[in-house]
C-alpha positions in Angstrom: 9.0 -6.5 -10.2 9.7 -7.1 -13.9 7.3 -8.7 -16.4 8.7 -12.2 -15.8 8.4 -12.0 -12.0 4.8 -10.6 -12.3 3.7 -13.5 -14.5 5.3 -16.0 -12.0 3.6 -14.3 -9.1 0.2 -14.4 -10.9 0.7 -18.1 -11.8 1.6 -19.1 -8.2 -1.9 -18.4 -7.1 -3.1 -16.6 -3.9 -0.4 -15.1 -1.7 -0.9 -15.6 2.0 -0.7 -12.5 4.1 -1.6 -11.5 7.7 -3.0 -8.1 8.8 -2.8 -6.8 12.4 -6.0 -5.2 13.6 -7.6 -4.1 16.8 -11.1 -4.9 18.1 -12.6 -2.3 20.4 -16.2 -2.3 21.6 -17.1 0.4 24.1 -18.7 -0.5 27.4 -22.4 0.4 27.3 -22.8 0.5 31.1 -20.1 3.1 31.7 -16.7 4.3 30.8 -14.1 1.9 29.4 -14.2 -0.9 26.9 -16.2 -4.1 26.9 -13.7 -5.6 24.4 -10.2 -4.2 23.7 -7.7 -6.6 22.1 -5.2 -7.0 19.3 -6.1 -9.5 16.6 -4.4 -11.1 13.6 -6.5 -11.6 10.5 -5.3 -14.0 7.8 -5.7 -12.9 4.2 -5.0 -14.1 0.7 -4.1 -11.8 -2.1 -4.7 -12.7 -5.8 -3.0 -10.6 -8.4 -5.1 -10.1 -11.6 -2.8 -7.7 -13.5 0.2 -5.5 -13.0 2.4 -2.8 -14.4 6.0 -1.9 -14.0 8.0 1.0 -15.3 10.7 3.6 -14.7 10.1 7.2 -14.1 11.8 10.5 -14.7 10.9 14.2 -13.9 11.1 16.9 -16.4 10.6 20.4 -15.0 8.9 22.8 -17.4 9.5 26.5 -16.9 6.4 28.6 -16.8 7.0 32.2 -15.8 3.3 33.0 -15.6 2.6 30.3 -13.0 2.1 31.7 -9.5 4.0 28.9 -8.0 7.0 29.1 -10.4 9.4 30.0 -7.5 8.5 26.8 -5.7 8.9 24.7 -8.9 12.3 26.3 -9.5 13.5 25.4 -6.0 12.2 21.8 -6.4 14.1 21.6 -9.8 17.3 22.6 -8.0 17.2 19.7 -5.6 19.7 17.0 -6.4 18.5 13.8 -8.1 20.3 10.7 -6.7 18.7 8.3 -9.1 15.5 6.9 -10.4 13.8 3.7 -9.2 11.4 1.3 -10.8 7.7 1.4 -9.9 5.2 -1.4 -9.6 1.4 -1.3 -9.5 -0.8 -4.3 -9.2 -4.6 -4.9 -9.5 -6.1 -7.8 -7.7 -8.4 -8.9 -4.9 -7.8 -9.4 -1.2 -9.9 -12.0 0.8 -9.8 -11.5 4.5 -11.0 -14.6 6.4 -12.3 -12.8 9.6 -13.6 -16.1 11.0 -10.0 -17.4 11.2 -8.8 -14.3 13.0 -7.0 -15.0 16.3 -6.5 -12.9 19.4 -2.9 -11.9 20.1 -2.0 -12.1 23.8 
């Protein structure tokens, strides 16, 4: 997500999203469940801010490090490419009252 896409997403307002959950209430009179059902909870996600970037790994040799042999083996692994990274800060509002049972 580049800077332009992040700004467009923020300006668009809350993003609708659904979360799958499970309601389980044990039976107080014996074994089993009094309630055991899948449920879908509607949510809305609001993005406040976000960051994007690209990463790279630079292995630093340190002969005195106890784990140096592990670091050397990791450094020998092939690198097929780097990918961009995204991080967002925002709020999620779950409207539990509008949750519905999945049958």
